[in-house]
C-alpha positions in Angstrom: -5.4 31.7 27.4 -2.2 30.3 28.9 0.9 30.0 26.7 0.9 26.1 26.9 -2.7 26.0 25.7 -1.9 28.4 22.9 1.0 26.2 21.9 -1.2 23.1 21.8 -3.8 24.9 19.7 -1.2 26.1 17.3 0.2 22.6 16.9 -3.2 21.2 16.3 -3.9 23.7 13.6 -0.5 23.9 11.9 1.7 21.2 13.4 0.5 18.5 11.0 1.1 20.9 8.0 4.6 21.6 9.2 5.3 17.9 9.6 4.1 17.4 6.0 6.3 20.1 4.7 9.4 18.7 6.5 8.5 15.2 5.2 8.1 16.5 1.6 11.4 18.4 1.8 13.2 15.3 3.0 11.6 13.1 0.3 12.6 15.6 -2.4 16.2 15.8 -1.2 16.4 12.1 -0.8 15.1 11.6 -4.3 17.5 14.1 -5.8 20.3 12.1 -4.1 19.1 9.0 -5.9 18.6 10.6 -9.4 18.9 14.0 -10.9 15.8 13.8 -13.2 12.6 11.9 -12.6 13.0 9.7 -15.7 16.8 9.0 -15.3 17.5 5.4 -16.4 20.3 5.0 -13.8 20.3 5.7 -10.1 23.3 7.2 -8.2 24.6 7.2 -4.6 23.0 3.8 -3.9 25.7 3.1 -1.3 24.8 6.2 0.7 21.1 5.4 0.3 21.7 1.8 1.4 23.4 3.0 4.6 20.5 5.3 5.3 18.0 2.4 4.8 20.1 0.3 7.2 19.6 3.0 9.8 15.8 2.6 9.4 15.9 -1.1 10.0 15.0 -2.4 13.5 17.7 -5.0 13.3 20.4 -2.3 13.1 19.1 -0.6 16.2 18.8 -3.8 18.2 22.5 -4.5 17.5 23.4 -0.9 18.2 21.5 -1.0 21.5 23.5 -4.1 22.5 26.7 -2.1 22.1 25.7 0.6 24.6 26.8 -1.3 27.8 30.3 -1.6 26.3 30.6 2.2 26.8 30.4 1.8 30.5 32.7 -1.2 31.0 36.0 -0.8 32.7 39.3 -2.5 31.7 38.9 -4.9 34.6 35.4 -5.9 33.7 36.5 -6.5 30.1 38.9 -9.2 31.2 36.1 -11.4 32.7 34.8 -14.5 30.8 31.3 -13.0 30.5 32.7 -9.8 29.0 34.6 -11.9 26.5 31.4 -13.6 25.4 29.7 -10.2 25.3 32.4 -8.8 23.1 32.2 -11.8 20.8 28.4 -11.3 20.4 29.0 -7.6 19.6 31.6 -8.5 17.0 29.1 -10.9 15.5 26.5 -8.2 15.4 28.8 -5.8 13.6 29.8 -8.5 11.2 26.0 -9.1 10.5 25.4 -5.4 9.7 28.4 -5.2 7.4 28.2 -8.6 5.6 24.5 -9.4 5.8 22.2 -6.4 6.4 24.0 -4.0 4.1 24.3 -6.5 1.2 20.6 -7.4 1.7 19.6 -3.8 1.3 21.7 -3.5 -1.9 19.8 -6.6 -3.2 16.5 -5.0 -2.3 17.4 -1.9 -4.4 17.6 -4.1 -7.5 14.3 -5.8 -6.6 12.5 -2.5 -5.9 13.6 -0.9 -9.2 12.2 -3.9 -11.1 9.0 -3.8 -9.1 8.3 -0.1 -9.7 6.5 -0.4 -13.1 4.2 -3.3 -12.2 3.3 -1.6 -8.9 2.5 1.6 -10.8 0.2 -0.2 -13.2 -1.7 -1.8 -10.4 -2.0 1.6 -8.7 -3.2 3.3 -11.8 -6.0 0.8 -12.5 -7.4 1.4 -9.0 -7.1 5.2 -9.5 -9.0 4.9 -12.8 -11.9 3.2 -11.0 -12.0 5.8 -8.2 -12.0 8.6 -10.8 -14.8 6.9 -12.7 -16.9 6.4 -9.6 -16.2 9.6 -7.7 -14.5 12.1 -10.0 -11.5 12.2 -7.7 -8.2 13.6 -9.0 -6.5 10.8 -10.9 -3.0 11.5 -9.4 -3.9 12.3 -5.8 -7.3 11.8 -4.2 -8.1 8.8 -6.4 -5.3 7.0 -4.5 -6.8 7.6 -1.1 -7.4 4.4 1.0 -10.9 3.3 1.7 -12.5 3.3 5.1 -15.6 1.5 6.2 -17.7 4.6 5.5 -16.1 5.3 2.0 -16.5 1.7 1.1 -20.3 1.8 1.9 -20.5 5.1 0.0 -19.1 3.5 -3.1 -21.4 0.5 -2.9 -24.4 2.9 -2.5 -23.2 4.9 -5.5 -23.1 1.8 -7.6 -26.5 0.8 -6.4 -27.9 4.2 -7.5 -26.4 3.5 -11.0 -27.7 0.0 -11.3 -31.2 0.5 -9.9 -30.7 -1.7 -6.9 -33.9 -2.4 -4.9 -34.2 -4.6 -1.7 -37.8 -5.4 -1.1 -38.6 -7.0 2.3 -40.2 -10.4 2.2 -42.4 -11.9 5.0 -40.6 -14.6 6.9 -41.3 -16.8 9.9 -39.4 -15.9 13.1 -37.3 -12.9 13.9 -35.1 -12.8 10.8 -35.6 -10.6 7.7 -35.1 -11.6 4.1 -35.1 -9.4 1.0 -35.9 -9.7 -2.7 -33.1 -7.9 -4.5 -33.7 -6.6 -8.0 -31.8 -4.4 -10.5 -32.9 -2.2 -13.4 -29.9 -3.4 -15.4 -29.1 -6.9 -16.8 -26.2 -7.2 -14.3 -25.2 -5.2 -11.1 -22.1 -4.0 -12.9 -23.6 -3.6 -16.4 -23.0 0.2 -15.8 -21.8 2.2 -18.8 -18.4 3.8 -18.2 -18.1 7.6 -18.7 -14.4 8.1 -19.0 -12.0 6.9 -21.7 -10.5 3.5 -21.2 -7.0 2.9 -22.7 -5.9 -0.1 -20.7 -6.9 -2.7 -23.2 -7.6 -3.2 -26.9 -10.7 -5.2 -26.0 -14.1 -3.7 -26.3 -15.0 -2.2 -22.9 -18.4 -0.6 -22.3 -19.3 -1.4 -18.7 -17.8 -1.7 -15.3 -18.1 -5.5 -15.5 -15.9 -5.4 -18.7 -13.4 -3.2 -16.8 -13.2 -5.7 -13.9 -12.7 -8.6 -16.4 -9.8 -6.7 -18.0 -8.3 -5.5 -14.7 -8.3 -9.0 -13.0 -6.3 -10.4 -15.9 -3.8 -7.5 -15.9 -3.4 -7.5 -12.2 -2.7 -11.2 -12.1 -0.2 -10.8 -14.9 1.6 -8.0 -13.1 1.6 -9.9 -9.8 3.1 -12.9 -11.5 5.9 -10.6 -12.8 6.4 -9.1 -9.4 6.8 -12.4 -7.6 9.2 -13.6 -10.2 11.7 -10.7 -9.4 14.8 -12.1 -7.6 14.8 -11.2 -3.9 11.3 -9.6 -4.0 10.7 -11.4 -0.7 13.2 -9.0 0.9 10.8 -6.1 0.4 8.0 -5.2 2.8 5.5 -5.5 0.0 5.8 -9.2 -0.4 2.9 -10.3 1.9 0.6 -7.8 0.3 1.4 -9.2 -3.2 0.5 -12.7 -2.1 -2.7 -11.4 -0.5 -3.8 -9.5 -3.7 -2.9 -12.4 -5.9 -5.2 -14.6 -3.8 -8.0 -12.1 -4.0 -7.7 -11.6 -7.8 -7.7 -15.4 -8.3 -10.8 -15.6 -6.1 -12.6 -13.0 -8.2 -11.4 -14.7 -11.5 -13.0 -18.0 -10.3 -16.3 -16.4 -9.4 -19.1 -17.0 -11.9 -20.1 -13.7 -13.7 -23.7 -14.0 -12.6 -22.6 -14.1 -9.0 -20.6 -10.8 -9.2 -22.1 -8.0 -7.2 -21.4 -4.3 -6.9 -19.6 -4.9 -3.6 -17.2 -7.2 -5.4 -15.8 -4.3 -7.5 -15.2 -2.2 -4.4 -13.8 -5.1 -2.3 -11.5 -6.7 -4.9 -10.4 -3.9 -7.1 -10.2 -1.0 -4.7 -10.0 -2.2 -1.1 -7.7 -5.2 -1.8 -5.4 -3.0 -3.9 -5.2 -0.6 -1.0 -3.1 -3.2 0.9 -0.4 -3.2 -1.9 -0.5 0.5 -2.2 -0.1 1.0 1.5 2.9 -1.3 1.9 4.5 0.1 -1.3 4.1 3.7 -0.1 6.0 2.7 3.1 8.7 0.6 1.4 9.3 1.9 -2.2 10.3 5.5 -1.5 13.4 4.2 0.3 14.6 2.7 -3.0 13.1 4.8 -5.8 12.4 8.1 -4.0 9.4 10.1 -5.3 9.0 7.9 -8.3 6.5 6.0 -6.2 4.2 8.5 -4.4 0.5 8.2 -3.8 0.4 12.0 -3.3 -2.0 12.2 -0.4 -1.7 12.2 3.4 -3.8 9.4 4.9 -5.6 9.7 8.1 -5.0 7.3 11.0 -8.4 5.6 10.2 -7.4 5.1 6.5 -4.0 3.7 7.4 -5.6 1.3 10.0 -8.1 0.0 7.4 -5.5 -0.3 4.6 -2.8 -2.2 6.4 -4.9 -5.2 7.5 -4.6 -8.0 4.9 -8.2 -8.9 5.0 -11.1 -8.2 2.5 -14.3 -7.0 4.2 -17.7 -7.3 2.6 -20.3 -5.1 4.3 -24.0 -5.9 4.4 -25.7 -5.7 1.0 -28.9 -4.4 2.4 
C-alpha cells in the first residue's frame, strides 16, 4: 500500500479521535481561563475571553479582510481621493470592532451567564426522557440529537409499551385507512420506571411527565427571553422556536396527544435549543455547558433545522 493511502486510512481511523482530543484540551484550557473551579461564583479573564470570541465572529474577519489591500498600497496611491475614502472606511471598521463588537460580546457574557441555569434545566428534562425510554447514560448519550431513524425507533418503542395496533380497513379507491387501537387508556398512559424529582405533583405516567415538563419549559423559556441582551446570543431563534412548540402542545387537547407528540415536542424540538446552545454557550461559560457527546453530521443536520417533523404513524 502506498504511503498516501496509508496516511488516509490512518486519518480515517484515528484522525477524528485526535481532533476530539485537541478540541477537549482546548475546551478545558479555555474553561480554566474563565474559572478555576467548576462551581466558582465569579468568572475571570473575561476581557481576554471577549477578545477571543471577537476573533470567532465573521464580522471581525470581514473587517480584517478589508484591511489587507492597505498592506500593498504605496505612498503615492494613498494620496488619491479613492484611497482617502478607503482609509476612512477602514477606520470606521476598526472603530466598529473596538466600540461596538467588543462591547457587544461583553454584554453577551452577562446574558449567557444568566441563561445557563434555565438552559441546563431544559436539557436535563429531555435527558430524563431519553434515559427513561432507552436507558441511555443521563449525562452523555441521553443528550444525543435525534435523527429520522432514532425518532422512529422511539415512536416504535412507545407503541410497544402502549399496545398500539393499526388494523387495515377496506376503502374505496387506491388509498388505505387504518383502525388504530391501544391496550392502554391513553397512548402515553405508560407507567414510568425511574424516579421523578422534577415536581411535587403526583406523576405516574409519561403523560403526567409531559404535562409537568411543558409547564416548566414554558416557565424557563419566559425567564430566558426576559434576560437583557439575550437576543445577542445565537440561541435566541431556537428559544422562540421551542416556546412556540411548547405553547402548541399546551393547547392540544389531552385526548388528541399521541406517542409521536412526546418524541416531537419534548425531544426533537428541545434538540434545536441544545444544538445552538452547544455552539454558543461554551464561548461564555466554558465546560459548564457541555452535552458530552460528539454528534455525527446527520445528527447535526437534523438538529439545526428549526422545524418539527412528525413521521407517519402507521
